[in-house]
C-alpha positions, 0 to 999 in steps of 0.5 A, a space after each residue: 720881358 718888356 718891349 725893347 727898342 731895335 738896337 742900331 746895327 753898327 756892323 754897317 759902319 764898322 769901327 776898329 776894336 778899342 785901343 784908346 784909354 777907358 771912358 771917363 764914365 768908368 770909375 776906377 775903384 780900389 777895394 777900400 774905396 767907397 762905391 756910389 750906388 744910384 738905386 731906383 727907389 720907384 722901380 718894381 712891384 714892391 717899390 718903394 718899400 722893398 727898395 728902401 728896406 733892401 738899401 738899409 740892409 745893404 748899408 748895415 752889412 756892406 762896407 764901402 758904400 754910398 747909396 743914393 735913392 732916386 725917386 719921389 722924395 716924400 714917398 722915400 721919406 715916408 719909408 724912412 719912418 719905418 727904418 730908424 737911422 735911415 736918414 743917416 745911412 742913405 741919401 735921396 735924389 728927387 725924381 718927380 716921375 716914375 716909369 710904369 712896368 707896362 710903359 713902352 720903352 720908346 715913350 719912356 725914352 722920349 717923354 719921361 726925362 724926369 723919371 727915376 730911371 732917367 735921373 739915375 742913369 744921368 748920375 752915372 753919365 755925369 760921374 755922380 754915381 758909379 752904378 745904377 740899379 733898377 727893378 723897374 721897366 727892363 726895356 726902359 732901362 736898356 733904352 735910356 742906358 743905350 742912348 745916354 751912356 752908349 756902348 763900350 767901343 767895339 760892342 755893337 749890342 749890350 746883353 743881359 747876363 743872368 747868373 745860373 746855378 749848376 752842379 759845378 757852381 755858378 755859370 752865366 747866360 747871355 743874352 737873356 732877352 735884350 736882343 731878339 735877333 742877333 748876328 754872329 758878331 754879336 754872339 762873339 761879343 757876348 762870349 768876350 763879355 761873358 768870359 770877363 764877367 765869369 772870371 772877375 765876378 764869379 771868380 772862375 779861372 779860364 771860364 769855359 765858353 759854350 754856344 747854345 745850339 741844337 747839338 754839340 757837333 760843329 755842323 749843328 745850328 743855323 748860319 748865325 751860330 756856325 759863323 759865331 762858332 768859327 769866330 769864337 774858336 779863333 778868339 783868345 777865350 776858352 771856347 769849348 764849342 756848342 752845348 745843348 740845352 740839356 747840359 746847361 745845369 750840369 755845369 758843362 760851361 761857365 758862360 752860355 752864349 745865345 741870342 736874347 730870344 732863345 735865352 729868355 725862353 730858356 730862362 723862363 722855362 727854368 724858372 717855371 720848372 723850379 717853381 713846379 718842383 718846389 710846389 711838388 716837394 711841398 705837397 709831398 712833405 706836407 701830405 702826411 706824418 711820414 712826409 713831415 718826418 722826412 722833411 725834418 730829417 732832410 731840412 738842412 739839405 733842402 734849405 741849402 738846395 732852396 738857397 742855391 735856386 733862389 734868384 734873390 741870392 743874386 739880385 741883379 743882372 748886369 747889362 754888359 756892353 754899356 759904357 757904365 755899370 747898369 744892373 737890372 733886378 727882377 720886377 718882384 724883387 724883395 729887400 734881400 734881392 736888392 741887397 744882393 744886387 747892391 753887393 754884386 754892383 759893388 764888386 763889378 765896379 771894384 773889379 773894373 769889369 768894363 776895363 777887362 772887356 776892353 782889354 779882351 776886345 783889343 786882344 781879339 780885334 783882328 778877328 772882328 776886322 776879318 769878320 766885318 771885311 768878309 761881311 762887306 765882301 759878301 754883300 758886294 758879291 751879292 750886289 754884283 751877282 744881281 746886276 750881272 757883274 760876276 767874274 766869268 771865271 768864277 761861277 759862284 759870282 756869275 
């Protein structure tokens, strides 16, 4: 995960939950409308070849798309030569610059305004595209998206939402790395956003929201998770309480809420374990004749299992909370990953997920208002204690 800039703390200047109409950046689409996809052609380890090929696959197999490749026009046209008919299916938005994978997000934000990431996100901001997808520098995408598009009103921090396979179907984990340190209100907001994503993208009715902790009991966890647990319990989402890490892949929850530090570590450990299992199984089945015969018998089931664990089946993770549709793909994305990301982004737009997030925030605005009032009262009480103004009849303030 690339370096991420510190996100401004909006709890210092609390704003009421939204009751206003959706942002102009929200593009309302019906299922038959064409969705305009701005695709970063220069992002990722395999760009632009894998990006162009994936875009061609999507254009050939997914109806209702207009795909705009953002990047160096000459490099993209060179790839078009490998794909007959690409010029008729895809359009190009020239960007003379590209942000490298190891570049600082803060530098990318200030100095790389002609990059494919800047231009692609500007297209979303100005209504030229409905969504932006990039397999490039994650930190740069988040930094530019936060500044250019800003967050949905009522959301303090955007979060990376990563779909996970479980024994009971798909779940989603957030945050997967955007916010290293979180407050309780951020975790609460992640729960709201994750619930809407699971309901409208994963097609899960009444998704179960679980808070990742060191134990299932309400008393387990740190001060932040305990406060978040209280807020989520009072909310309208289907909150089931704390869940332990061992339950993630058993399907105990449809939405797993955690801070970005914990989520990113959990995700990377999972990826490493899946890779190790794959290597071990390959060794077992190729070791001798018995193993090879066993694989032939198990091949259909093994292929199904492999597909379930294959991140390219999903392709992209949405940056939930941004006032616009932004998707982040893996740096090593293949054409299949890009096609999958395009499919997911289209559904995100058609289902108007950001509008549903706004509606859920409005339904739960009293919880946020109460929490922020308690936070302000708590800070004031601490100040009074420090300067000796605590009430004499209240020893807790003395």
